[in-house]
C-alpha positions in Angstrom: -0.3 -0.1 0.3 1.3 3.7 -0.7 2.0 5.5 2.3 -0.4 8.6 2.6 1.4 11.9 0.7 2.4 15.2 3.4 -1.8 15.9 2.8 -2.6 12.7 4.3 -4.3 11.7 1.1 -4.1 8.1 0.5 -3.7 7.1 -3.0 -4.9 4.5 -4.6 -2.5 1.1 -5.3 -2.9 0.9 -9.0 -4.8 2.0 -11.9 -6.7 -1.2 -13.8 -8.7 -1.6 -16.6 -12.2 -3.3 -17.1 -10.3 -7.0 -16.4 -8.3 -5.6 -13.6 -5.4 -5.2 -15.6 -2.7 -2.8 -14.4 -2.6 0.1 -17.1 -0.3 2.7 -15.3 1.1 4.0 -12.1 -1.1 5.1 -9.1 -1.2 9.2 -9.2 0.3 10.9 -5.9 -3.2 12.8 -5.5 -5.4 9.7 -5.6 -6.8 11.2 -8.5 -8.4 9.4 -11.8 -8.7 12.3 -13.9 -11.7 14.1 -13.4 -12.9 11.3 -10.6 -11.4 13.5 -7.8 -10.4 11.7 -4.7 -12.0 13.5 -1.8 -11.0 13.0 1.9 -13.3 14.2 5.0 -13.1 17.9 5.8 -12.0 17.1 9.2 -8.8 15.9 7.0 -8.5 18.8 5.4 -9.1 21.6 7.9 -8.2 22.7 11.3 -10.2 23.0 14.4 -7.8 26.0 15.4 -9.1 28.2 12.5 -12.1 29.5 10.9 -13.5 30.8 7.1 -15.2 33.3 8.7 -14.2 36.4 10.5 -16.5 36.9 13.6 -16.2 40.0 15.7 -14.5 39.8 19.4 -16.7 38.7 22.0 -16.7 42.3 24.7 -15.8 40.3 28.2 -17.6 42.9 30.0 -20.7 41.9 27.7 -23.7 40.7 29.8 -23.7 36.7 29.3 -27.4 36.3 27.8 -26.9 32.4 27.6 -28.0 32.0 30.9 -25.3 29.1 32.4 -26.0 27.4 28.8 -22.7 28.8 27.4 -20.2 25.8 25.7 -17.6 24.7 28.6 -15.4 22.7 26.0 -14.1 23.3 22.1 -16.8 22.6 19.7 -14.2 20.7 17.7 -15.4 21.6 14.1 -12.8 22.0 11.4 -12.6 25.6 9.9 -12.5 25.7 6.1 -12.3 29.1 3.8 -15.1 29.3 1.3 -12.8 27.9 -1.9 -12.2 24.9 0.4 -15.8 24.5 1.5 -17.4 24.4 -1.8 -14.8 22.2 -3.8 -15.4 19.5 -0.7 -19.2 19.6 -1.4 -19.0 19.6 -5.3 -16.5 16.8 -5.4 -18.5 14.7 -3.0 -21.4 15.7 -5.3 -19.6 14.2 -8.1 -19.6 10.8 -6.3 -23.5 10.5 -6.5 -26.3 9.4 -8.7 -29.4 11.4 -8.8 -32.5 11.5 -11.2 -30.8 14.9 -12.8 -28.1 12.7 -13.7 -29.7 9.5 -15.7 -32.4 6.9 -15.4 -33.0 5.6 -12.0 -34.4 2.2 -12.1 -35.0 1.3 -8.9 -38.3 -1.0 -8.7 -41.5 0.1 -6.6 -39.4 3.3 -5.6 -40.8 5.4 -8.9 -38.0 7.7 -8.9 -39.2 10.4 -11.7 -38.2 13.5 -12.9 -38.8 16.4 -10.6 -40.5 19.4 -12.3 -38.6 22.4 -11.8 -41.9 24.7 -11.8 -42.5 22.9 -8.8 -39.6 24.0 -7.1 -40.4 27.4 -8.4 -43.6 27.6 -7.2 -42.5 26.2 -3.5 -39.9 29.1 -3.4 -42.5 31.9 -3.4 -42.8 33.9 -1.0 -45.7 32.9 1.5 -45.1 29.4 0.9 -41.1 29.1 1.5 -41.3 31.0 4.7 -44.4 29.5 6.1 -43.8 28.5 9.9 -46.1 26.0 12.0 -46.0 28.0 14.7 -47.7 31.3 13.1 -51.0 32.1 14.2 -54.0 30.4 12.2 -55.3 33.6 10.8 -51.8 34.3 9.3 -51.3 31.0 7.3 -54.7 30.7 5.5 -53.6 30.6 2.1 -51.4 27.3 3.3 -54.6 25.9 4.6 -56.3 26.5 1.5 -53.4 24.7 -0.7 -53.6 21.8 2.1 -57.4 21.5 1.5 -57.2 21.7 -2.1 -54.6 19.0 -2.2 -56.6 16.8 0.4 -59.6 17.1 -2.2 -57.6 16.4 -5.2 -56.2 13.3 -3.4 -60.1 11.9 -2.1 -61.0 12.5 -6.1 -58.2 10.4 -7.5 -58.8 7.5 -5.2 -62.7 7.6 -4.7 -62.4 7.8 -0.9 -64.3 9.5 2.1 -61.5 11.6 3.9 -57.5 12.0 3.8 -55.3 12.6 6.8 -52.2 14.6 5.5 -50.1 14.8 8.4 -47.8 11.5 8.0 -44.6 12.3 6.7 -43.5 9.4 4.7 -44.8 5.9 3.5 -44.2 3.8 6.5 -45.6 6.9 9.0 -48.7 6.4 6.5 -48.7 2.6 7.2 -48.9 3.4 10.6 -51.7 5.9 10.2 -53.7 3.5 8.4 -52.9 0.8 10.9 -53.8 2.8 13.9 -57.1 4.0 12.4 -58.2 0.4 12.0 -57.2 -0.3 15.7 -59.3 2.7 17.0 -61.8 1.4 14.5 -62.5 -2.3 16.3 -61.7 -1.1 19.2 -64.5 1.5 19.0 -66.9 -1.5 18.6 -65.2 -3.7 21.3 -63.6 -6.1 18.5 -59.9 -7.4 19.9 -58.7 -9.2 16.7 -55.0 -9.3 16.7 -54.2 -10.8 13.2 -52.8 -9.1 9.8 -52.8 -11.1 6.8 -49.8 -10.1 4.4 -49.8 -11.4 1.0 -46.6 -12.6 -0.2 -46.1 -10.0 -3.3 -47.1 -7.1 -0.6 -44.3 -4.3 0.0 -41.8 -5.6 2.8 -42.5 -2.9 4.9 -45.9 -4.2 5.2 -45.7 -6.9 8.0 -43.4 -4.7 10.1 -45.6 -1.6 10.5 -48.6 -4.2 11.3 -46.1 -5.8 14.1 -45.4 -2.4 15.3 -49.1 -1.6 15.5 -49.4 -4.4 18.2 -50.9 -6.9 15.5 -49.3 -10.6 14.9 -49.1 -10.8 11.0 -49.4 -14.2 8.7 -48.3 -14.9 5.4 -50.9 -15.5 2.1 -49.2 -17.0 -0.3 -48.6 -16.0 -4.2 -50.1 -18.0 -7.0 -48.4 -19.2 -9.7 -49.1 -16.2 -12.0 -47.7 -14.1 -9.1 -50.7 -12.7 -7.4 -52.5 -13.4 -4.1 -54.0 -16.5 -3.9 -57.6 -15.8 -3.6 -59.0 -19.2 -2.3 -55.9 -19.6 0.2 -56.6 -15.6 1.6 -60.7 -16.6 2.0 -59.5 -19.9 3.9 -57.2 -17.6 6.4 -60.3 -15.2 7.4 -61.7 -15.3 10.3 -63.1 -13.6 13.5 -59.0 -12.9 14.9 -58.2 -11.1 11.6 -58.3 -7.3 12.0 -57.3 -6.6 8.0 -55.2 -7.5 5.0 -52.4 -5.1 4.3 -52.3 -5.7 0.2 -50.2 -3.9 -2.3 -51.7 -3.3 -5.6 -50.5 -3.4 -8.0 -48.1 -5.6 -6.4 -44.0 -5.6 -5.8 -44.3 -8.5 -8.8 -45.4 -5.5 -11.2 -48.8 -7.0 -11.5 -52.5 -5.6 -10.9 -54.4 -7.5 -8.5 -57.3 -8.6 -10.4 -59.0 -10.2 -7.6 -59.0 -6.9 -5.6 -62.8 -6.4 -5.2 -63.3 -10.2 -4.6 -60.5 -10.0 -1.7 -62.4 -6.7 -0.3 -65.7 -8.1 -0.4 -64.0 -11.4 1.5 -62.3 -9.4 4.5 -65.3 -7.1 4.7 -67.7 -10.1 5.0 -65.4 -11.5 8.0 -65.5 -8.2 10.0 -62.0 -6.9 8.9 -60.5 -4.0 7.3 -58.6 -3.8 4.1 -55.5 -1.5 3.8 -53.7 -1.0 0.7 -50.0 -0.1 -0.1 -50.0 3.2 -2.1 -46.7 3.3 -3.0 -47.5 2.1 -6.7 -50.1 4.4 -7.2 -48.2 6.0 -9.7 -49.3 3.3 -12.1 -53.0 3.7 -11.8 -53.4 7.1 -11.3 -56.5 8.6 -13.0 -57.5 5.1 -14.5 -58.3 3.0 -11.0 -59.7 4.7 -7.6 -59.2 2.5 -5.0 -62.2 3.3 -3.1 -64.3 1.7 -6.0 -61.9 -1.6 -5.0 -63.6 -1.8 -1.5 -60.1 -0.1 0.1 -60.5 1.2 3.5 -57.1 2.8 4.0 -54.2 3.5 1.6 -51.0 5.9 2.1 -49.9 7.8 -0.9 -46.3 8.8 -1.4 -46.0 12.2 -2.7 -43.0 11.5 -4.1 -43.7 8.4 -5.7 -46.7 9.4 -7.7 -46.7 13.3 -7.7 -43.2 14.1 -8.4 -41.9 15.4 -4.8 -38.3 15.0 -4.4 -37.2 11.6 -2.4 -35.8 12.7 0.8 -33.1 10.4 1.7 -34.3 10.7 5.2 -36.7 13.7 4.9 -38.5 15.7 3.3 -41.4 13.3 3.0 -45.0 13.4 2.8 -47.3 10.1 3.1 -51.4 11.2 3.2 -53.6 8.6 3.9 -56.9 8.4 2.4 -59.6 6.5 4.0 -63.1 5.3 3.9 -66.2 6.1 5.5 -65.7 3.5 7.8 -62.6 4.8 8.8 -62.5 8.4 8.6 -63.8 9.4 11.9 -61.0 7.4 13.5 -58.0 9.6 11.3 -55.6 11.5 13.1 -55.5 15.1 14.3 -54.9 17.9 13.0 -57.0 17.9 9.7 -58.4 20.8 7.9 -62.6 21.4 6.8 -64.1 23.3 4.6 -67.3 25.0 6.1 -70.3 25.6 4.0 -69.6 29.8 3.8 -66.0 28.3 2.2 -63.7 29.0 4.8 -60.7 26.2 5.6 -60.6 25.4 9.0 -57.7 23.8 11.1 -59.0 21.3 13.2 -57.4 20.4 16.5 -58.0 18.3 19.7 -60.5 21.2 21.3 -62.5 21.7 18.4 -62.8 18.4 16.6 -66.1 16.9 18.2 -68.2 19.6 18.2 -67.0 21.3 15.1 -67.4 17.6 13.2 -70.9 17.3 14.9 -72.2 20.5 13.9 -70.7 21.1 10.3 -70.8 17.4 9.3 -73.3 15.7 11.5 -71.1 13.3 12.5 -68.4 13.0 15.8 -64.5 12.5 15.3 -63.6 9.8 17.2 -59.5 10.5 16.4 -56.5 8.1 17.5 -54.7 11.1 18.4 -51.9 12.7 16.3 -49.0 11.3 14.2 -47.0 14.1 14.5 -46.6 17.5 16.1 -47.6 19.7 13.1 -50.1 19.1 10.1 -47.6 18.0 7.3 -44.7 18.8 5.0 -45.6 22.2 3.8 -43.0 21.9 0.9 -44.2 18.8 -0.3 -48.1 19.8 -0.2 -47.2 22.6 -2.4 -45.4 20.7 -5.0 -47.5 17.9 -5.3 -50.6 20.4 -5.6 -48.3 22.1 -8.5 -48.0 19.1 -10.4 -51.9 18.1 -10.2 -52.8 21.6 -11.2 -50.2 21.5 -14.3 -51.3 18.1 -15.1 -55.0 18.2 -15.0 -57.0 14.4 -14.5 -56.1 13.8 -18.4 -52.5 14.7 -17.6 -52.2 12.7 -14.8 -54.1 9.3 -16.6 -51.4 9.3 -19.4 -49.0 9.8 -16.4 -49.9 6.0 -15.6 -50.5 5.2 -19.5 -46.7 6.0 -20.2 -45.3 4.5 -17.1 -47.0 1.5 -17.8 -46.0 1.7 -21.2 -42.0 1.9 -20.4 -42.1 -0.7 -18.2 -43.8 -3.2 -20.6 -41.0 -1.8 -23.2 -38.4 -3.0 -21.0 -40.0 -6.5 -20.2 -40.4 -7.3 -23.8 -36.8 -6.0 -24.6 -35.1 -8.5 -22.2 -37.2 -11.5 -21.8 -35.1 -13.1 -24.6 -32.1 -12.7 -22.2 -33.1 -12.8 -18.6 -35.5 -15.0 -16.4 -38.7 -13.1 -16.6 -41.1 -15.1 -14.2 -44.4 -13.3 -15.0 -44.0 -12.5 -18.6 -46.8 -15.1 -19.5 -48.9 -13.5 -16.7 -49.9 -10.8 -19.1 -48.5 -6.8 -19.3 -46.8 -5.9 -16.1 -48.0 -2.4 -14.6 -45.5 -0.1 -13.8 -42.4 -2.2 -13.3 -40.6 -5.3 -14.9 -39.4 -8.6 -12.8 -36.5 -10.7 -13.6 -34.4 -13.3 -11.8 -30.8 -14.7 -12.5 -32.2 -18.2 -13.1 -29.9 -18.3 -16.6 -26.7 -16.8 -14.9 -23.6 -19.0 -15.7 -20.8 -20.2 -13.2 -21.4 -18.8 -9.8 -22.4 -15.1 -10.2 -25.5 -13.4 -8.5 -27.8 -10.7 -9.6 -25.5 -8.8 -7.0 -22.5 -8.9 -9.6 -25.1 -8.0 -12.3 -26.0 -4.8 -10.2 -22.2 -3.9 -9.6 -21.6 -4.3 -13.3 -24.4 -1.7 -14.0 -22.6 0.8 -12.0 -19.7 0.7 -14.9 -22.5 1.4 -17.2 -23.4 4.5 -15.5 -26.4 3.3 -13.6 -27.8 3.3 -10.5 -28.6 -0.5 -9.9 -32.1 -1.6 -10.1 -33.7 -2.7 -7.1 -32.0 -6.1 -6.0 -33.3 -9.4 -4.4 -36.8 -8.2 -3.5 -39.6 -9.2 -4.2 -38.5 -12.4 -2.3 -40.6 -14.8 -4.6 -38.4 -14.5 -7.1 -35.0 -16.1 -6.9 -32.4 -13.2 -7.2 -34.8 -10.9 -8.2 -34.1 -7.6 -10.3 -37.2 -5.0 -10.5 -37.1 -2.5 -12.5 -38.9 0.7 -12.9 -38.3 3.1 -15.7 -41.4 5.7 -14.8 -43.0 7.7 -17.6 -40.7 10.7 -17.4 -37.9 8.5 -19.7 -37.9 8.9 -23.5 -37.6 5.7 -25.7 -34.3 7.0 -26.3 -33.1 6.7 -22.9 -34.8 3.4 -22.2 -32.8 1.9 -25.3 -29.6 3.0 -23.9 -30.3 1.3 -20.5 -31.2 -1.7 -22.2 -28.2 -2.0 -24.4 -26.1 -1.4 -21.2 -28.4 -3.9 -19.1 -28.2 -6.7 -22.2 -24.7 -6.3 -22.2 -23.9 -6.8 -18.5 -26.5 -9.7 -18.8 -24.8 -11.5 -21.8 -22.0 -11.6 -19.5 -23.4 -12.7 -16.7 -25.0 -15.4 -18.3 -22.0 -16.7 -20.1 -20.2 -16.7 -16.5 -18.1 -13.8 -17.1 -16.0 -14.0 -13.7 -14.7 -10.3 -14.3 -18.1 -9.5 -12.9 -16.9 -10.6 -9.4 -14.7 -7.2 -9.2 -16.8 -4.7 -10.5 -17.2 -2.2 -10.3 -14.1 -1.0 -11.8 -14.8 2.8 -12.2 -16.9 3.7 -9.3 -15.1 6.2 -6.9 -14.6 3.0 -4.5 -14.3 -0.7 -5.4 -17.0 -3.6 -3.8 -17.3 -3.3 -0.1 -17.4 -5.9 1.9 -21.3 -5.5 2.3 -21.8 -7.9 5.3 -19.1 -6.2 7.6 -20.4 -2.4 5.9 -23.8 -3.6 7.7 -22.5 -5.1 10.5 -19.5 -3.1 11.7 -20.1 0.2 9.8 -17.7 3.3 10.7 -19.8 6.1 11.8 -17.5 8.4 13.1 -13.9 9.7 12.7 -10.9 9.8 14.9 -8.2 11.9 14.9 -5.1 9.8 14.4 -3.0 12.3 16.3 -5.2 11.3 19.4 -5.5 7.8 19.2 
């Protein structure tokens, strides 16, 4: 290993071509042309300096910190402005994003975020709204929330909507808590939630978090829920079924209405995971299929940014049976056209006076109403497309997915290709790979082709699964380029090309030990001078 130079940077051992052959000496800097090696900010800065000129503190000035002043040095490094800008720009070059190319993650709907949405979200009055402002000063924000809520209700054919959940999983929990509250209100202590194999992996985790036991329902040979197996398991202990439609095999659950009818007849509720709503928006209304609760990922269907931990937004649409149990706060428009924010102290009297019903909310999901920035972006997307445009979104997303499926089914195992057209995503397996190559090796090879890999090893019902969702925002030219790269790597995998075992070759870092990375991650930097 080459020793670090005086700057502390550690250059690579050598430079290699795609076959791992040495093609030249390592550079002193560790850089490879425009792929720049970037150390941590702690390695290029110093805690003793600052990049900002701060005024001297008058020792005679009154201390306004009330005993909360810092007792130890903060330990943050100081960098000049050029150093700071270069550091984060170089790091950004090592990231993959939807603005760089097609993002083929299955079930994630990584599509273009229109700049119009961003422009509206940055308008004065939207960008600087604060959740602690008096309600009378945020009437416009409440109008936006209420308008978005009505769009979601209309598009899904549901009765009400909870806007406060902050993400898809948060929305799942909200829906399950509504179901639990409805069951408790009628004195029904059901304890089991059924989760089909074709549902999202978060569904059983959410049910367990809400206090339920979970049981699997198998999929049929066509990749859809086995209706007879589901009916056979229904009983007085089943609180709900959590189903994903379209499911994670990329298929529409054709028996959805029959499933809902059977669950309702048995006294349970139907939760539908709405992560794949992009495939049916404007085409199918879940409320017409008997769904009682469904979360909607605004970042998946309505083009708000994926957050990487935030910001997120997962509104939950509710049937008439569950609407009274939704979380607080919520917005409501009275007959005089005024939008009100309904909270604990006004919920019951307001609902009874204006809607002829009583709100029996299970409580709050979060401190404030929801993610205003995402609401603004999503409503902008809806208004700019209109109902007809949103219908075309679904049609084009399904068209693109089927184009990928049919372009690769001759080369890759496509387990459900004979089950009819897919919906939003195409599903492949590693059945035809040569040698001991796996789906992971193909995924790493796609990195060298300049693409973020597709979702791998999920759903679990397909061995070595590869799940590809192109969305509607990719052109045919972009799809053709992706397909050509995918075919190239798949041909190598089928031929047992062992060089894929060492891929990626051209990424900022070579292949990691993923087991150790998951079990023993290094999450903190230690100053080598202090150890």
